[in-house]
C-alpha positions as CSV (number, residue, x, y, z in Angstrom):
1,M,-28.2,22.2,0.3
2,S,-30.9,23.0,-2.3
3,N,-28.1,24.2,-4.5
4,A,-26.5,20.8,-4.5
5,N,-29.8,19.2,-5.4
6,D,-30.5,21.7,-8.2
7,S,-27.0,21.1,-9.5
8,A,-27.4,17.4,-9.5
9,K,-30.8,17.6,-11.2
10,S,-29.5,20.0,-13.8
11,R,-26.7,17.6,-14.6
12,S,-29.2,14.8,-15.1
13,T,-31.4,17.0,-17.3
14,D,-28.5,18.1,-19.4
15,V,-27.4,14.5,-20.0
16,K,-30.9,13.4,-21.1
17,Y,-31.2,16.5,-23.4
18,L,-27.9,15.8,-25.2
19,V,-28.7,12.2,-25.6
20,T,-32.1,13.1,-27.2
21,Q,-30.4,15.6,-29.5
22,E,-28.1,12.8,-30.8
23,G,-31.2,10.8,-31.7
24,F,-31.3,8.3,-28.9
25,S,-34.5,7.7,-26.9
26,E,-34.7,8.0,-23.2
27,E,-35.9,4.4,-23.0
28,I,-32.6,3.2,-24.6
29,Q,-30.6,5.2,-22.2
30,Q,-32.3,3.8,-19.1
31,S,-32.1,0.3,-20.5
32,N,-28.4,0.5,-20.6
33,L,-27.1,-2.1,-18.1
34,F,-24.0,-0.1,-17.4
35,H,-25.9,2.9,-16.2
36,K,-28.4,0.8,-14.3
37,F,-25.5,-0.9,-12.5
38,N,-23.8,2.4,-11.6
39,A,-27.1,3.8,-10.3
40,K,-27.4,0.9,-7.8
41,V,-23.8,0.9,-6.7
42,P,-22.9,3.9,-4.4
43,A,-20.0,6.0,-5.8
44,R,-18.3,5.8,-2.4
45,F,-18.2,2.1,-2.8
46,V,-16.6,2.4,-6.2
47,L,-14.0,4.8,-4.7
48,Y,-13.4,2.3,-1.9
49,F,-12.8,-0.5,-4.5
50,L,-10.5,1.7,-6.5
51,S,-8.5,2.8,-3.4
52,C,-8.2,-0.8,-2.1
53,S,-7.3,-2.3,-5.5
54,G,-5.0,0.6,-6.3
55,F,-2.9,0.1,-3.1
56,L,-3.0,-3.7,-3.7
57,V,-1.5,-3.3,-7.1
58,S,0.9,-0.6,-6.0
59,F,2.4,-2.8,-3.3
60,M,2.6,-5.8,-5.6
61,M,4.8,-3.7,-7.9
62,R,6.7,-2.3,-4.9
63,N,7.5,-5.7,-3.2
64,D,7.9,-8.1,-6.1
65,I,11.6,-7.5,-6.0
66,N,11.8,-8.6,-2.4
67,I,11.2,-12.3,-3.2
68,A,12.6,-12.1,-6.7
69,L,16.0,-10.9,-5.3
70,V,16.2,-14.2,-3.4
71,A,16.0,-16.1,-6.8
72,M,18.0,-13.5,-8.8
73,T,21.0,-13.9,-6.5
74,A,20.6,-17.5,-5.4
75,K,23.4,-19.0,-7.5
76,N,26.1,-17.7,-5.2
77,S,24.3,-18.3,-1.9
78,T,26.0,-21.0,0.2
79,R,22.9,-21.0,2.3
80,L,20.6,-21.9,-0.5
81,T,22.8,-24.9,-1.3
82,E,22.4,-26.0,2.3
83,I,18.6,-25.6,2.0
84,F,18.3,-28.1,-0.8
85,Q,20.9,-30.5,0.7
86,T,18.9,-30.7,3.9
87,N,15.4,-30.6,2.3
88,E,15.1,-33.6,0.0
89,S,11.6,-32.7,-1.2
90,A,12.8,-29.3,-2.4
91,T,13.5,-28.8,-6.1
92,L,15.5,-26.1,-7.9
93,S,13.3,-23.4,-9.5
94,S,13.6,-22.5,-13.1
95,A,15.7,-19.5,-12.2
96,L,18.3,-21.6,-10.5
97,A,18.2,-24.5,-12.9
98,S,18.9,-22.2,-15.8
99,G,21.6,-20.2,-14.0
100,D,19.6,-17.0,-14.6
101,T,21.1,-15.3,-11.5
102,F,23.5,-12.5,-10.6
103,D,26.5,-12.2,-8.3
104,W,25.2,-9.4,-6.1
105,S,26.5,-8.9,-2.5
106,P,24.1,-8.4,0.4
107,T,25.0,-4.7,0.5
108,V,24.0,-4.3,-3.2
109,K,20.7,-6.1,-2.5
110,S,20.0,-3.8,0.4
111,V,20.7,-0.7,-1.7
112,I,18.4,-2.1,-4.4
113,G,15.7,-2.5,-1.8
114,G,16.4,0.8,0.0
115,S,16.7,3.0,-3.1
116,F,13.0,2.8,-3.8
117,F,12.2,4.2,-0.4
118,V,14.7,7.1,-0.5
119,C,13.0,8.5,-3.5
120,Y,9.6,7.5,-2.0
121,V,10.2,9.7,1.0
122,L,11.5,12.6,-1.1
123,S,8.3,12.7,-3.2
124,Q,5.8,12.9,-0.4
125,V,5.4,16.7,-0.3
126,V,5.4,16.8,-4.1
127,G,2.5,14.4,-4.0
128,G,0.5,16.6,-1.6
129,V,1.1,19.7,-3.8
130,A,0.5,17.9,-7.0
131,A,-2.8,16.5,-5.7
132,Q,-4.0,20.0,-4.9
133,H,-3.1,21.4,-8.3
134,F,-3.9,18.5,-10.6
135,G,-6.4,16.4,-8.6
136,T,-6.1,12.9,-7.3
137,K,-7.3,11.3,-10.5
138,H,-4.3,12.4,-12.5
139,V,-1.6,12.2,-9.8
140,F,-2.6,8.7,-8.6
141,G,-3.2,7.4,-12.1
142,W,0.0,8.5,-13.7
143,S,2.1,7.5,-10.7
144,Q,0.7,4.0,-11.0
145,F,1.4,3.9,-14.7
146,A,5.1,4.9,-14.1
147,T,5.5,2.2,-11.5
148,A,3.9,-0.5,-13.7
149,F,6.1,0.5,-16.6
150,G,9.2,0.3,-14.3
151,S,8.3,-3.3,-13.2
152,L,8.0,-4.4,-16.8
153,C,11.5,-3.0,-17.5
154,I,13.4,-4.5,-14.4
155,P,14.2,-7.9,-16.0
156,F,15.9,-6.1,-18.9
157,A,17.7,-3.7,-16.6
158,A,19.1,-6.5,-14.5
159,D,20.8,-7.9,-17.6
160,L,22.6,-4.6,-18.1
161,H,23.8,-3.8,-14.5
162,Y,22.5,-3.6,-11.0
163,S,22.9,0.2,-11.1
164,V,20.2,0.3,-13.8
165,V,17.9,-1.7,-11.5
166,I,18.6,0.8,-8.8
167,A,17.8,3.7,-11.1
168,I,14.4,2.2,-12.1
169,R,13.6,1.5,-8.4
170,C,14.3,5.1,-7.7
171,I,11.9,6.2,-10.4
172,Q,9.3,3.7,-9.1
173,G,9.8,5.0,-5.5
174,F,9.3,8.6,-6.5
175,A,6.2,7.8,-8.4
176,S,4.8,5.6,-5.6
177,G,5.4,8.3,-3.1
178,L,2.8,10.4,-4.8
179,T,0.0,7.9,-4.3
180,W,-0.7,8.2,-0.5
181,P,-1.0,12.0,-0.3
182,A,-3.1,12.0,-3.5
183,M,-5.6,9.5,-2.1
184,Y,-5.7,11.1,1.4
185,A,-6.6,14.4,-0.4
186,V,-9.8,12.9,-1.8
187,V,-11.1,11.4,1.5
188,G,-12.3,14.6,3.0
189,Y,-14.4,15.4,-0.1
190,W,-16.0,12.0,-0.4
191,I,-16.2,10.3,3.1
192,P,-18.3,11.5,6.1
193,L,-16.8,11.3,9.6
194,S,-19.0,8.3,10.6
195,E,-17.6,6.3,7.7
196,R,-14.0,7.5,7.8
197,S,-12.4,4.7,9.7
198,R,-14.0,2.0,7.6
199,F,-12.9,3.8,4.4
200,M,-9.4,4.0,5.8
201,S,-9.4,0.2,5.7
202,S,-9.3,0.5,1.9
203,F,-5.7,1.7,2.3
204,Q,-5.0,-1.7,3.7
205,G,-5.4,-3.1,0.2
206,F,-1.6,-2.8,0.4
207,S,-1.5,-5.7,2.9
208,I,-3.4,-8.0,0.4
209,G,-1.0,-6.7,-2.3
210,I,2.1,-7.7,-0.2
211,G,0.6,-11.1,0.6
212,L,-0.4,-11.8,-3.0
213,T,3.0,-10.7,-4.2
214,Y,4.7,-13.4,-2.1
215,V,2.2,-16.1,-2.9
216,I,2.0,-15.4,-6.7
217,C,5.6,-14.6,-7.2
218,G,6.7,-17.5,-5.2
219,F,4.7,-19.8,-7.4
220,I,5.9,-18.1,-10.6
221,I,9.6,-18.3,-9.6
222,D,9.3,-21.9,-8.5
223,N,7.7,-23.0,-11.8
224,F,8.8,-20.5,-14.4
225,S,11.3,-17.7,-13.8
226,W,11.8,-14.7,-11.6
227,R,11.5,-12.5,-14.8
228,Y,7.8,-13.4,-15.1
229,A,7.1,-12.2,-11.6
230,F,7.9,-8.6,-12.8
231,F,5.9,-9.0,-16.0
232,T,2.9,-10.2,-14.0
233,T,2.9,-7.3,-11.5
234,G,3.6,-4.7,-14.2
235,S,0.7,-6.0,-16.4
236,L,-1.7,-5.9,-13.5
237,G,-0.6,-2.3,-12.8
238,M,-1.4,-1.3,-16.4
239,L,-4.8,-3.0,-16.2
240,W,-5.7,-1.2,-13.0
241,C,-4.7,2.2,-14.6
242,F,-7.4,1.6,-17.3
243,L,-10.1,1.0,-14.6
244,W,-9.0,4.0,-12.6
245,Y,-9.3,6.4,-15.5
246,M,-12.7,5.0,-16.4
247,L,-14.2,5.2,-12.9
248,A,-12.4,7.7,-10.7
249,Y,-13.4,11.3,-10.0
250,N,-11.8,13.9,-7.8
251,T,-15.1,15.1,-6.1
252,P,-18.7,13.9,-5.9
253,H,-19.8,16.9,-8.1
254,E,-17.6,15.7,-10.9
255,H,-19.0,12.2,-10.9
256,P,-21.5,11.8,-13.8
257,R,-23.3,8.7,-12.4
258,I,-23.7,9.6,-8.7
259,T,-27.3,9.7,-7.5
260,D,-28.9,12.8,-6.2
261,E,-29.5,11.0,-2.8
262,E,-25.9,10.1,-2.4
263,L,-24.7,13.5,-3.4
264,E,-27.0,15.1,-0.9
265,Y,-25.9,12.7,1.9
266,I,-22.2,13.5,1.2
267,E,-22.9,17.2,1.2
268,M,-24.8,17.1,4.5
269,N,-22.1,15.1,6.3
270,I,-18.7,16.5,5.3
271,G,-17.2,19.4,7.1
272,V,-17.7,23.0,6.0
273,E,-13.9,23.5,6.0
274,V,-13.6,20.9,3.3
275,K,-16.1,22.7,1.1
276,E,-14.2,26.0,1.6
277,S,-10.7,24.6,1.0
278,V,-10.8,24.4,-2.8
279,G,-8.0,26.6,-4.1
280,M,-6.8,27.7,-0.7
281,K,-3.2,28.3,0.0
282,V,-1.5,25.4,2.0
283,P,-0.3,26.7,5.4
284,W,3.0,24.7,5.3
285,K,4.5,26.6,8.3
286,C,1.5,25.6,10.5
287,I,1.9,22.0,9.4
288,F,5.6,22.0,10.0
289,T,5.2,23.4,13.5
290,S,2.1,21.4,14.6
291,L,2.8,19.2,17.6
292,P,0.0,16.7,16.8
293,V,1.5,16.3,13.3
294,W,4.9,15.7,14.7
295,A,3.4,13.2,17.2
296,I,1.9,11.2,14.4
297,S,5.1,11.3,12.4
298,I,7.4,10.1,15.1
299,T,5.0,7.5,16.5
300,T,4.5,5.9,13.1
301,F,8.2,5.8,12.4
302,G,8.6,2.9,14.8
303,R,5.6,1.0,13.3
304,I,7.0,1.4,9.8
305,W,10.5,0.2,10.9
306,I,8.9,-3.0,12.3
307,H,6.7,-3.4,9.3
308,Y,9.5,-3.3,6.8
309,V,11.5,-5.8,8.7
310,F,8.7,-8.3,7.9
311,I,8.2,-7.0,4.3
312,F,11.8,-6.8,3.1
313,Y,13.6,-9.5,5.2
314,G,10.7,-11.9,5.6
315,P,11.2,-13.8,2.3
316,S,15.0,-14.1,3.0
317,F,14.4,-15.3,6.5
318,M,11.9,-17.9,5.4
319,T,14.3,-19.3,2.7
320,N,17.7,-18.9,4.3
321,I,17.0,-19.4,8.0
322,L,13.8,-21.5,8.2
323,K,14.8,-23.3,5.0
324,F,11.5,-23.2,3.1
325,P,11.5,-23.5,-0.7
326,F,10.3,-20.6,-2.8
327,Q,6.6,-21.6,-3.1
328,A,6.2,-22.3,0.6
329,N,8.2,-19.1,1.3
330,G,5.7,-17.1,-0.8
331,F,2.7,-18.6,1.0
332,L,4.1,-18.2,4.6
333,S,5.4,-14.7,3.9
334,G,2.2,-13.6,2.2
335,M,-0.6,-15.0,4.3
336,P,-0.1,-12.8,7.4
337,F,-0.4,-9.7,5.1
338,I,-3.5,-11.0,3.4
339,C,-5.2,-11.7,6.7
340,S,-4.0,-8.3,8.0
341,Y,-6.4,-6.7,5.6
342,L,-9.3,-8.5,7.4
343,S,-7.9,-7.5,10.8
344,S,-7.8,-3.8,9.6
345,V,-11.4,-4.0,8.6
346,V,-12.3,-5.3,12.0
347,F,-10.2,-2.7,13.8
348,C,-11.7,0.1,11.7
349,C,-15.3,-1.1,12.2
350,I,-14.8,-1.3,15.9
351,A,-13.4,2.2,15.9
352,D,-16.3,3.6,14.0
353,K,-18.8,1.9,16.4
354,M,-16.9,3.4,19.3
355,V,-17.1,6.9,17.7
356,L,-20.9,6.6,17.0
357,K,-21.7,5.3,20.5
358,E,-19.2,7.8,22.1
359,V,-17.6,5.1,24.2
360,M,-14.7,7.5,24.7
361,S,-13.4,10.7,23.0
362,L,-12.2,10.5,19.4
363,T,-8.7,11.3,20.5
364,N,-8.6,8.5,23.0
365,I,-9.9,6.0,20.4
366,R,-7.1,7.0,18.1
367,K,-4.6,6.6,20.8
368,L,-5.9,3.2,21.8
369,F,-5.6,1.7,18.4
370,T,-2.2,3.3,17.8
371,A,-1.0,1.6,21.0
372,F,-2.3,-1.7,19.7
373,S,-0.4,-1.2,16.4
374,Q,2.9,-0.4,18.0
375,I,3.3,-2.0,21.4
376,I,2.1,-5.5,20.6
377,P,4.1,-6.0,17.4
378,G,7.2,-4.4,19.0
379,I,7.2,-6.9,21.8
380,L,6.5,-9.9,19.5
381,I,9.2,-9.1,17.0
382,F,11.7,-8.8,19.8
383,S,10.7,-12.3,21.0
384,I,11.1,-13.9,17.5
385,G,14.9,-14.0,17.9
386,Y,14.6,-16.2,21.0
387,I,12.0,-18.8,19.8
388,N,13.4,-22.1,18.6
389,N,10.0,-23.8,17.7
390,I,9.1,-23.0,14.1
391,V,5.4,-23.3,14.6
392,V,5.4,-21.0,17.6
393,L,7.6,-18.6,15.7
394,L,5.2,-18.5,12.7
395,I,2.2,-17.9,15.0
396,I,4.0,-15.0,16.7
397,W,5.0,-13.7,13.2
398,F,1.4,-13.8,12.1
399,I,0.0,-12.0,15.1
400,A,2.6,-9.3,14.9
401,V,1.8,-8.5,11.3
402,T,-2.0,-8.4,11.8
403,Y,-1.8,-6.1,14.8
404,I,0.2,-3.5,12.9
405,T,-2.9,-2.7,10.9
406,A,-4.7,-1.2,13.9
407,S,-2.9,2.0,13.1
408,Y,-5.4,2.7,10.4
409,A,-8.0,3.1,13.1
410,G,-5.5,5.1,15.1
411,A,-2.8,7.5,14.0
412,M,-3.4,7.2,10.2
413,A,-7.1,8.0,10.6
414,N,-6.2,10.9,12.9
415,I,-4.5,12.7,10.0
416,V,-8.0,13.2,8.4
417,D,-9.5,14.0,11.8
418,I,-7.2,17.0,12.5
419,A,-7.0,18.3,9.0
420,P,-9.9,17.0,6.7
421,N,-9.4,19.8,4.2
422,L,-5.6,19.4,4.1
423,A,-5.2,15.6,4.7
424,G,-3.1,15.1,1.7
425,Q,-0.6,17.8,2.6
426,V,-0.4,16.7,6.3
427,L,0.1,13.1,5.3
428,A,2.9,14.2,2.9
429,F,4.8,15.8,5.7
430,C,4.2,12.9,8.1
431,Q,5.3,10.3,5.5
432,T,8.4,12.3,4.8
433,I,9.4,11.6,8.4
434,H,8.0,8.2,9.2
435,M,8.5,6.5,5.9
436,S,12.3,7.2,6.2
437,A,12.2,4.0,8.3
438,S,11.2,2.1,5.1
439,F,14.7,2.5,3.7
440,L,16.7,2.9,6.9
441,S,15.4,-0.5,8.1
442,P,16.6,-2.5,5.0
443,L,19.8,-0.5,4.9
444,A,20.5,-1.1,8.6
445,G,19.8,-4.8,8.1
446,G,22.2,-4.9,5.1
447,F,25.1,-3.4,7.0
448,I,24.4,-5.6,10.1
449,V,24.0,-8.9,8.3
450,T,27.2,-8.7,6.2
451,S,27.7,-12.4,6.1
452,E,24.7,-14.6,5.4
453,A,26.6,-17.8,6.3
454,V,27.4,-16.4,9.7
455,S,23.8,-15.4,10.3
456,L,22.7,-19.0,9.6
457,K,25.4,-20.4,11.8
458,R,24.4,-18.3,14.7
459,C,20.7,-19.2,14.2
460,N,21.6,-22.9,14.2
461,E,23.7,-22.5,17.4
462,S,20.9,-20.8,19.2
463,S,18.5,-23.6,18.3
């Protein structure tokens, strides 16, 4: 451990010497507010912020099309006409008033939604390998840049042909698929076991991203045009990339502003296997044949299927079945996801406390929270089809979405538990399996609900 301290001190000495050689005084350097701020803010907190905001922005760019598609294809929807005929307070959005819409069938819309996730699944292993060779900073950063650029291009692609939109969504999906393995790969190097569940809540930034997407895009579509929804999310993605490249580092030793105390704390509390894993060959055969890895993959498949029913079909259900206008749609679709971030923090904090107090074994803690994230939402989503009261339905909807996040104190955290030195690669394999539900779920819905008018009629008959 003395080597780590010597290394940190030598880095500090070198910096001061180089600054002096350039003619700057030590007093000027220490009076720099930027350096003072960074000295007081733990580098782990900065990484948490970057992880949380990164997944937030990533999922905004991923899900903007879900609510935008409702407006992009609303011109030919007989259901939308019924909505505005039965809701006197509703007004046509700018997209509908200007006729800026397309004649795309439900199947085409499902393919547009599902194409992202086909390529997303295919790039998971690529992300794990890329993170090992190029580092999380480059892989996560460039993947976000590609996704943001794609969002900015979608409005122009839609004017050409829906196949161009599908092609861009495929590129975005492949790029986004690199992000999760890349971020998982950095957790083992930065985060001690006693903080791991809490740090995993940063991944739930995607819940805030989904919620903000529906709220912000719903407002933009209602007052301006669906095109500005893509311009907004793409611009936010570009801004985040700038912050990432200014503040992110692959390991604590690479960080120029980390304090000696924090570096020593991290070194003392991360596993020896993590320190020895740099440059090691990935045992893919062992990963492919590991029963715990397969258990995580198959278990999480069901959770992802349910999650994407809410994510992809939630906005359409709100507008076409419950007959909410776009702005109300955005709020009601988004709020459960925003609040689910808070629930994930609560679940992860409880899990960390249980680990520290040894209430039960680590394995049983992970199993308990995995059960919360799967069984409760599964029962609740099944009941939604039989509830006629809209208020009760929305409450059930809200509870189901928030309980899904318990998985980040369960199976998703267990990935780092069983392989802290290869978390990125193990996640890549797991996500290749369980994230297939993210495109199978929308595609299945598209083939089942072939006639939107019939779907509405049946809903009305049941009520």
